[in-house]
Each structure stands twice: as C-alpha cells, then as structure tokens.
One Martini backbone bead per residue (centre of mass of N, CA, C, O) as a GRO file, in nm:
protein
  286
    1UNK     BB    1  12.554   8.035  10.402
    2UNK     BB    2  12.253   8.205  10.502
    3UNK     BB    3  12.184   8.537  10.529
    4UNK     BB    4  11.959   8.708  10.762
    5UNK     BB    5  11.678   8.926  10.801
    6UNK     BB    6  11.456   9.087  11.050
    7UNK     BB    7  11.179   9.311  11.000
    8UNK     BB    8  10.982   9.599  11.097
    9UNK     BB    9  10.730   9.758  10.931
   10UNK     BB   10  10.594  10.042  11.040
   11UNK     BB   11  10.714  10.056  11.336
   12UNK     BB   12  10.707  10.177  11.677
   13UNK     BB   13  10.808   9.881  11.750
   14UNK     BB   14  10.899   9.601  11.828
   15UNK     BB   15  10.678   9.368  11.710
   16UNK     BB   16  10.557   9.528  11.481
   17UNK     BB   17  10.400   9.546  11.223
   18UNK     BB   18  10.572   9.409  10.939
   19UNK     BB   19  10.717   9.128  10.866
   20UNK     BB   20  11.064   9.082  10.723
   21UNK     BB   21  11.260   8.920  10.497
   22UNK     BB   22  11.623   8.934  10.438
   23UNK     BB   23  11.841   8.856  10.161
   24UNK     BB   24  12.126   9.025  10.061
   25UNK     BB   25  12.262   8.737   9.939
   26UNK     BB   26  12.116   8.568   9.633
   27UNK     BB   27  12.275   8.490   9.366
   28UNK     BB   28  12.322   8.158   9.444
   29UNK     BB   29  12.015   8.113   9.437
   30UNK     BB   30  11.761   7.922   9.388
   31UNK     BB   31  11.432   7.894   9.367
   32UNK     BB   32  11.413   7.660   9.573
   33UNK     BB   33  11.579   7.791   9.794
   34UNK     BB   34  11.407   8.037   9.835
   35UNK     BB   35  11.156   7.883   9.923
   36UNK     BB   36  11.283   7.745  10.168
   37UNK     BB   37  11.372   8.004  10.320
   38UNK     BB   38  11.085   8.128  10.345
   39UNK     BB   39  10.980   7.893  10.520
   40UNK     BB   40  11.189   7.925  10.750
   41UNK     BB   41  11.131   8.221  10.829
   42UNK     BB   42  10.809   8.290  10.820
   43UNK     BB   43  10.722   8.537  10.673
   44UNK     BB   44  10.514   8.692  10.470
   45UNK     BB   45  10.795   8.799  10.357
   46UNK     BB   46  11.083   8.750  10.125
   47UNK     BB   47  11.378   8.916  10.032
   48UNK     BB   48  11.584   8.874   9.739
   49UNK     BB   49  11.902   8.991   9.664
   50UNK     BB   50  12.011   9.136   9.351
   51UNK     BB   51  12.127   9.212   9.070
   52UNK     BB   52  12.072   9.415   8.832
   53UNK     BB   53  11.942   9.435   8.485
   54UNK     BB   54  11.964   9.754   8.506
   55UNK     BB   55  12.085  10.090   8.531
   56UNK     BB   56  11.834  10.207   8.696
   57UNK     BB   57  11.880  10.004   8.909
   58UNK     BB   58  12.009   9.921   9.221
   59UNK     BB   59  11.818   9.656   9.256
   60UNK     BB   60  11.713   9.322   9.298
   61UNK     BB   61  11.405   9.124   9.344
   62UNK     BB   62  11.280   8.840   9.513
   63UNK     BB   63  10.948   8.725   9.622
   64UNK     BB   64  10.851   8.541   9.917
   65UNK     BB   65  10.639   8.334  10.041
   66UNK     BB   66  10.559   8.038  10.195
   67UNK     BB   67  10.392   7.957   9.917
   68UNK     BB   68  10.558   8.163   9.722
   69UNK     BB   69  10.589   8.351   9.455
   70UNK     BB   70  10.584   8.711   9.409
   71UNK     BB   71  10.547   9.004   9.199
   72UNK     BB   72  10.511   9.193   9.461
   73UNK     BB   73  10.750   9.445   9.579
   74UNK     BB   74  10.618   9.693   9.730
   75UNK     BB   75  10.561   9.593  10.018
   76UNK     BB   76  10.898   9.544  10.075
   77UNK     BB   77  11.069   9.796   9.991
   78UNK     BB   78  11.122   9.953  10.254
   79UNK     BB   79  11.264   9.721  10.421
   80UNK     BB   80  11.485   9.659  10.221
   81UNK     BB   81  11.624   9.936  10.188
   82UNK     BB   82  11.688   9.987  10.487
   83UNK     BB   83  11.866   9.739  10.527
   84UNK     BB   84  12.084   9.802  10.309
   85UNK     BB   85  12.171  10.072  10.451
   86UNK     BB   86  12.242   9.948  10.732
   87UNK     BB   87  12.458   9.737  10.591
   88UNK     BB   88  12.619   9.923  10.360
   89UNK     BB   89  12.536   9.883  10.047
   90UNK     BB   90  12.399  10.168  10.071
   91UNK     BB   91  12.332  10.477  10.063
   92UNK     BB   92  12.155  10.720  10.165
   93UNK     BB   93  11.851  10.750   9.977
   94UNK     BB   94  11.792  10.693   9.653
   95UNK     BB   95  11.612  10.411   9.535
   96UNK     BB   96  11.589  10.127   9.300
   97UNK     BB   97  11.361   9.877   9.265
   98UNK     BB   98  11.362   9.550   9.126
   99UNK     BB   99  11.051   9.371   9.011
  100UNK     BB  100  11.056   9.261   8.745
  101UNK     BB  101  10.885   9.519   8.574
  102UNK     BB  102  10.928   9.677   8.828
  103UNK     BB  103  10.974  10.011   8.980
  104UNK     BB  104  11.094  10.124   9.299
  105UNK     BB  105  11.072  10.413   9.481
  106UNK     BB  106  11.321  10.486   9.744
  107UNK     BB  107  11.370  10.646  10.059
  108UNK     BB  108  11.662  10.575  10.261
  109UNK     BB  109  11.750  10.470  10.586
  110UNK     BB  110  11.854  10.312  10.879
  111UNK     BB  111  11.530  10.360  11.008
  112UNK     BB  112  11.386  10.413  10.712
  113UNK     BB  113  11.107  10.478  10.474
  114UNK     BB  114  11.005  10.600  10.135
  115UNK     BB  115  10.729  10.549   9.942
  116UNK     BB  116  10.673  10.590   9.592
  117UNK     BB  117  10.383  10.700   9.418
  118UNK     BB  118  10.303  10.668   9.053
  119UNK     BB  119  10.090  10.788   8.821
  120UNK     BB  120   9.808  10.715   8.708
  121UNK     BB  121   9.505  10.760   8.832
  122UNK     BB  122   9.281  10.522   8.999
  123UNK     BB  123   8.910  10.535   8.972
  124UNK     BB  124   8.653  10.305   9.096
  125UNK     BB  125   8.357  10.180   9.119
  126UNK     BB  126   8.191   9.960   9.357
  127UNK     BB  127   8.046   9.687   9.472
  128UNK     BB  128   7.951   9.635   9.804
  129UNK     BB  129   7.858   9.348   9.854
  130UNK     BB  130   8.127   9.171   9.828
  131UNK     BB  131   8.285   9.342  10.036
  132UNK     BB  132   8.105   9.291  10.281
  133UNK     BB  133   8.127   8.982  10.269
  134UNK     BB  134   8.446   8.970  10.297
  135UNK     BB  135   8.428   9.145  10.581
  136UNK     BB  136   8.170   9.082  10.760
  137UNK     BB  137   7.953   9.296  10.672
  138UNK     BB  138   7.713   9.557  10.648
  139UNK     BB  139   7.530   9.824  10.525
  140UNK     BB  140   7.532   9.971  10.816
  141UNK     BB  141   7.867  10.016  10.793
  142UNK     BB  142   7.855  10.224  10.594
  143UNK     BB  143   8.029  10.557  10.478
  144UNK     BB  144   8.048  10.484  10.165
  145UNK     BB  145   8.172  10.442   9.864
  146UNK     BB  146   8.325  10.204   9.698
  147UNK     BB  147   8.677  10.186   9.586
  148UNK     BB  148   8.915  10.197   9.335
  149UNK     BB  149   9.259  10.282   9.430
  150UNK     BB  150   9.540  10.438   9.255
  151UNK     BB  151   9.857  10.369   9.097
  152UNK     BB  152   9.789  10.213   8.792
  153UNK     BB  153   9.663  10.063   9.032
  154UNK     BB  154   9.414   9.904   9.238
  155UNK     BB  155   9.241   9.933   9.552
  156UNK     BB  156   9.017   9.818   9.781
  157UNK     BB  157   8.773  10.040   9.927
  158UNK     BB  158   8.600  10.032  10.259
  159UNK     BB  159   8.382  10.249  10.401
  160UNK     BB  160   8.349  10.295  10.752
  161UNK     BB  161   8.260  10.294  11.048
  162UNK     BB  162   8.460  10.294  11.313
  163UNK     BB  163   8.369  10.015  11.454
  164UNK     BB  164   8.401   9.825  11.189
  165UNK     BB  165   8.694   9.767  11.167
  166UNK     BB  166   8.719   9.577  11.418
  167UNK     BB  167   8.452   9.396  11.329
  168UNK     BB  168   8.587   9.265  11.111
  169UNK     BB  169   8.524   8.931  10.927
  170UNK     BB  170   8.694   8.764  10.726
  171UNK     BB  171   8.634   8.580  10.406
  172UNK     BB  172   8.840   8.401  10.207
  173UNK     BB  173   8.615   8.291  10.000
  174UNK     BB  174   8.552   8.600   9.881
  175UNK     BB  175   8.817   8.584   9.741
  176UNK     BB  176   8.945   8.686   9.426
  177UNK     BB  177   9.095   8.773   9.137
  178UNK     BB  178   8.927   9.057   9.159
  179UNK     BB  179   8.981   9.009   9.498
  180UNK     BB  180   9.276   8.998   9.673
  181UNK     BB  181   9.204   9.278   9.820
  182UNK     BB  182   9.116   9.470  10.138
  183UNK     BB  183   9.024   9.801  10.258
  184UNK     BB  184   8.937   9.905  10.571
  185UNK     BB  185   8.784  10.234  10.632
  186UNK     BB  186   8.837  10.519  10.858
  187UNK     BB  187   8.758  10.870  10.860
  188UNK     BB  188   8.936  11.154  11.016
  189UNK     BB  189   8.913  11.485  10.938
  190UNK     BB  190   9.022  11.636  11.197
  191UNK     BB  191   9.306  11.447  11.177
  192UNK     BB  192   9.394  11.312  10.914
  193UNK     BB  193   9.285  11.002  10.977
  194UNK     BB  194   9.334  10.661  10.923
  195UNK     BB  195   9.165  10.358  10.973
  196UNK     BB  196   9.291  10.021  10.921
  197UNK     BB  197   9.241   9.724  10.724
  198UNK     BB  198   9.427   9.440  10.559
  199UNK     BB  199   9.320   9.210  10.318
  200UNK     BB  200   9.535   8.934  10.145
  201UNK     BB  201   9.475   8.631  10.028
  202UNK     BB  202   9.572   8.666   9.715
  203UNK     BB  203   9.884   8.716   9.850
  204UNK     BB  204   9.912   8.525  10.123
  205UNK     BB  205   9.766   8.752  10.330
  206UNK     BB  206   9.518   8.763  10.536
  207UNK     BB  207   9.669   8.987  10.727
  208UNK     BB  208   9.798   9.311  10.697
  209UNK     BB  209   9.980   9.512  10.921
  210UNK     BB  210  10.161   9.663  10.673
  211UNK     BB  211  10.073   9.878  10.386
  212UNK     BB  212  10.216  10.105  10.183
  213UNK     BB  213  10.057  10.108   9.914
  214UNK     BB  214   9.784  10.153  10.039
  215UNK     BB  215   9.845  10.417  10.190
  216UNK     BB  216   9.914  10.576   9.929
  217UNK     BB  217   9.636  10.513   9.777
  218UNK     BB  218   9.445  10.667   9.976
  219UNK     BB  219   9.484  10.947   9.833
  220UNK     BB  220   9.303  10.887   9.591
  221UNK     BB  221   9.044  10.850   9.756
  222UNK     BB  222   9.040  11.130   9.888
  223UNK     BB  223   9.008  11.281   9.620
  224UNK     BB  224   8.741  11.133   9.525
  225UNK     BB  225   8.598  11.245   9.812
  226UNK     BB  226   8.686  11.542   9.879
  227UNK     BB  227   8.939  11.519  10.120
  228UNK     BB  228   9.124  11.699   9.934
  229UNK     BB  229   9.305  11.895   9.784
  230UNK     BB  230   9.305  12.027   9.453
  231UNK     BB  231   9.591  12.145   9.535
  232UNK     BB  232   9.876  12.005   9.618
  233UNK     BB  233   9.993  11.903   9.941
  234UNK     BB  234   9.883  11.631  10.154
  235UNK     BB  235   9.859  11.522  10.466
  236UNK     BB  236   9.860  11.194  10.633
  237UNK     BB  237   9.725  10.931  10.842
  238UNK     BB  238   9.804  10.583  10.912
  239UNK     BB  239   9.623  10.330  11.094
  240UNK     BB  240   9.720   9.999  11.142
  241UNK     BB  241   9.517   9.712  11.261
  242UNK     BB  242   9.595   9.353  11.356
  243UNK     BB  243   9.625   9.368  11.658
  244UNK     BB  244   9.795   9.256  11.898
  245UNK     BB  245  10.124   9.366  11.820
  246UNK     BB  246  10.006   9.478  11.505
  247UNK     BB  247  10.088   9.782  11.464
  248UNK     BB  248  10.065  10.088  11.254
  249UNK     BB  249  10.250  10.376  11.098
  250UNK     BB  250  10.174  10.640  10.875
  251UNK     BB  251  10.330  10.891  10.667
  252UNK     BB  252  10.150  11.086  10.439
  253UNK     BB  253  10.088  11.170  10.080
  254UNK     BB  254   9.931  11.405   9.847
  255UNK     BB  255   9.943  11.500   9.505
  256UNK     BB  256   9.774  11.781   9.340
  257UNK     BB  257   9.653  11.828   8.998
  258UNK     BB  258   9.367  11.928   8.878
  259UNK     BB  259   9.217  11.718   9.082
  260UNK     BB  260   9.469  11.512   9.059
  261UNK     BB  261   9.645  11.247   9.136
  262UNK     BB  262  10.016  11.202   9.105
  263UNK     BB  263  10.128  11.154   9.404
  264UNK     BB  264  10.271  10.933   9.663
  265UNK     BB  265  10.324  10.862  10.019
  266UNK     BB  266  10.503  10.626  10.248
  267UNK     BB  267  10.603  10.646  10.590
  268UNK     BB  268  10.861  10.479  10.799
  269UNK     BB  269  10.971  10.261  11.005
  270UNK     BB  270  11.260  10.025  11.051
  271UNK     BB  271  11.291   9.728  11.249
  272UNK     BB  272  11.525   9.545  11.394
  273UNK     BB  273  11.497   9.186  11.529
  274UNK     BB  274  11.678   8.984  11.335
  275UNK     BB  275  11.940   8.730  11.290
  276UNK     BB  276  12.082   8.477  11.054
  277UNK     BB  277  12.141   8.123  10.978
  278UNK     BB  278  12.154   7.906  10.698
  279UNK     BB  279  12.156   7.630  10.535
  280UNK     BB  280  12.292   7.498  10.240
  281UNK     BB  281  12.139   7.267  10.058
  282UNK     BB  282  12.057   7.112  10.334
  283UNK     BB  283  12.284   7.183  10.502
  284UNK     BB  284  12.438   7.202  10.788
  285UNK     BB  285  12.569   7.375  11.017
  286UNK     BB  286  12.946   7.460  11.081
   0.00000   0.00000   0.00000
C-alpha cells in the first residue's frame, strides 16, 4: 500500500494556499506507478520522496502533476520539507532537496518552511503586449514595465493597477514555451506588500494559488524597480489570491549588495489536511 499526505502550502488556514500531495516512501515505485498515484491524489503537484543520489542532498524527489512529471521541484519544496519534518523523517532545520540537477535549500519545522533562493540575479525587460494578452488585460491596466526577474532563472512579472489583479482573465492559448507562467502584481509601497496572481499553464497549473519561488523572485523585481534598499535585507509580504478559499500569504525577504539582489526567501505555514492509503500496482486495498 502507498501512504500519502496532502498539505496546503503557505496557507493561513486549512483548505487555503496550494494543495500538495507527498508520498514519503516512494523508493519502490516505478515511474508509471508515480504517474498513476499523482492522478489519483489529484493535487496540482505530488512529490515522491526518494533517497538522495549525492551526499550534499538530504533527500531526493520526483514531482508529478496529474498530467505527468515535471522537472521543477522548487514549487513543492516547502511543503515536502515541512511534511518530512512533521513525520519525523528529519529533524527541524536546514534541508537540501534534490530534484533532477537542482538542489533546493529549505529551512523547515513541523508547521512551515522557508525556501531560500540564491544565485546571480536575472532581470530582463519584456514586451508588454503578449503579457497583457495572456492575462486578458489592456495597456490601461499597466502600472510599470514588465520584466523577467529571479535567481538563476526568471519569472515574468506584469505590474498592474490594484483593481486589475482580480480583473485578470488569463487565456491559456497565449502561453508558450517562452512564457510558461506569468505573475500579475500590484505593489503597495506604504505596506511593503504585493498582491499577486500566478498563472502557470506551461507547468500544468492554470492558476497557482501559492508559489514560493515566484514570491522569492519578486524581490529581484523590487530591486530592479528601485523599490528595495540598495544594500542590506528588506522584508516584504506577498498576498496571492486565486479566488474564494484559495488565498495564501508569504513573508519574504531580499538581500541586496552593491545594488544587486543576491538572495531571497519565501516563508509560510504548511498545513496538513489529509492522509490516506492507495492500492499498489492497481491491487485493491486489503
């Protein structure tokens, strides 16, 4: 039998945030079995925990959406790490998750986790027209130049007036290989708070209710817009709203040296909501 957990990442209450399936003992599962289990659990992503392949990593994961395997383990890293600490697999503290060639550093407790983003900051200007079309918005909704921002890799950020975040109506047909995801953001400088929505059809998630990597990458965008300190660490909050019952909140930071973002964090609770058993190799439970 296959044991699994379902948690809500970056959720202020159960059944908010982003649902994640976690299979803590997946070493004997084939790729086909993992795909079947992910479809059965039917969360946006399911993380299958395996022994690490090198001494630097604490554990390894393979991550599946209901549509198939994805190489991007950062989205689920906080939920996976906090679940493993809660189950007693690892002590609370710093963990390193291996997913493909990536290594994700997470500090986890039984109730939540902090995802660390690091590496050279990436900041590129983007053409607003395809982003507006993908979000179902117009030039009148723009509040600044859109940019790709992040650490090592970039996420597309579309800054808009406050009311336009909720008004966005994404068109999945407008997302392409070079635009797999888009963050629509409104920034409130007086409260150091961003209100966002994240659309990720290219990753098999039409709208992501809570995306830690994007929340951390937002710090690079803030630095590029001169909205963060030129040196030192600045805290900010991200409120991501995917509609009724699926809101999330991140406590984030960006550390700046010489006017460049060097590290970022995204922190929040991880709430357990369900656990269960599935039959193995299509055999019924006994």
